[in-house]
N, C-alpha and C positions, 0 to 999 in steps of 0.2 A: 504494500500500500504506500502510495506517495503522500508524504505529509505536506508537500509543497502547497497543495490546495487549502490546507488548514493553517498555513503560516500566520495569516492575519489574525485569526481567532485565537491562536495559541499565544501570540504576543499580547493581545487584549486580555486574555485570561491571566497572564503573568503580571501585567500592569495592575489589574484589579486586585489580584492576590496581594501584591506588594502594598498597594494603597490601603487595603483593609487591614493588613498586619500593622502598618505604621499607625493607622487611626486607632486600632485596638490598643496598642501600646501607649499611645499618647492619651487616650481617654482614661486609662487607668491612673494617669498622673494628674488628672484634672482635679481642681479643688472640690468640686461637687460631683464626685464620681457616681453617687447614687442617681444623679440625673442622667447619667450616661449608660445605664445598665443595658437598655435595649440596643443602643448603638454598639456597645461592646459585644453583646451576644450575636447580633447580626453580622458584625465584622468577622467574627470567628466562623460563623456558618458560611459566609460568602467566600472567605479565603479558602476554607476547606473544600467547598464544592468546585471552586475554580481550579484548585490543584488537582482534585480528583478527575475532573473533565479533561484537563491537559494530559494527565497520565493515561487516561482511557483512550484518548485520541491517538496517543503514541503507541498504544498496544494494538490499535486497530479494532477496537470494540465495535460490535454490530449495533450497539445501543446509543450511538452518538446523538441522534435526534432526540431521543427520550431524555438523555442526560442533559443535553443542551436546553431543553424546555424547563427542566427543574432548575438548572443553573440560572437561566433567565429570570425565573420567578424569585429566587433568593437574591440575586443581584439587584433586581428592581426594588424589592423590599428594603434591602440594605441601603440602597441609594436614596430612597425616600426618607428613611430614618435619619441618615447622616445629614441630609439636606436641612433638617430641622434645627441643627446646631450650628452656631456661628463660628466655631473653631476652624482654623484654616485646614487642619488635618481632616476634619469631617467633610468640609467642602470638596477637598481633593478626592476623598474616598467616594463621595456622592457622584462626582463627575465620572470617575473610573467605573463605578458600579453601573451607572445608567448606560454608559457606552458599552460595557460588557453585556448588559442585558439585551441591548439591541443586536449585537453581533450574535449572541446565542439564539435569539429569536429567529434570525435568518438561518442559522444552522439547523434549528429545530423544524423549520418549514419543509 
């Protein structure tokens, strides 16, 4: 299987995973961390599913479209949650998540 046709989505998945991990870490250091609980939880969910989908694509899974649909849903949820917070790390994560959700929706179609 040629991974070349998936290179764009793989790069987007990596970017999203990195942004979510950075946001997760930064949220844990915020003064009012209790206000960040849902953001932290979704950052972890999103980073994990992006990593899993990237690995699954690399393995040549026959479930790419199904996994991409789940990834899109989680990324979209995370993006909307991160968008609620004014922190720069949350805004960067929101942007990466929503971009990833769109790429995954295309892959799921």
